[in-house]
Structures are given as structure tokens and as C-alpha cells.
N, C-alpha and C positions, 0 to 999 in steps of 0.2 A: 483522411490517408483508410485503406481496406481494412479489414480486418486480417488478411493474411498478410497486407504490409505490418501492421501493428505488432503482428506475434510477430515478424522478423527483429523489428526494432527492439523487442522485449527479451528474445529472446539474444542477443548480440550484447543488449546490456547484463547478461547473468540472470534474467529474469525468469523462474520456472514456473512449470500448472501453469504454460498459457497457453495448453488446447483444451483447458475447464474453462478458461475466461471469459464472460462476452465482452465484449468492445469495450465498454465503460468502465469494465474494469480491468484491463491494457491501459485505458489510458492514463488511470489512476494510478496503477500502479509504476507505469512508463516514468508518471509526475514526481511518484513520492523515489524513485530511482533517482529521479535528475538531483532531487530537492539533499539527497543524501539519506535517502529513509528507507525503510525493509521494503522488500519486494511484493508484501503483503499489504497492501495498507487496509481491508474488513481485519485482519488479525490486529493494526497496532493501532483502530482505532478506539478499543476501548479502554486503552491504555494509556490513550492521548486525552481522554475524557476523564482518566480519574483524577480525584484530588490531588494533591500535595500535603495534604495533613496526614499525618499517622493514625490507624485506624482507632477510634474510641478520645482522639483527640478532638478538642473542638477550635473549628478554627475561628481564624484571628479576625 
């Protein structure tokens, strides 16, 4: 797909900020939205990388 087509798809899915996104960012945002995630995969990536153990607790 072309960049403007991806922007249209993203916009129709309710993804905001598409005018500043690169093509690869748009593809990732669309994939994340289709999977039920947020529209900003870069913002959600650090949260996903966090461990489930509370700070200061020793991992099992």
C-alpha cells in the first residue's frame, strides 16, 4: 500500500497522529489496532517490556 492509503486506513480505524508517522509506523499502528492494542505502538512497547514483578521484588 502507498503511504496515503495507509493513512486513510489508519484514520478510518480511529488512529490519530498519522500525518507525522512513517510508513512502517503506520503499519505497526494498524496491526496494533487490529490486535486490540493502542494506536501508538512505540508508546506501548516499553510497557510490554516491563516485567510482571513489582519493583524491589525478586523474580521467581
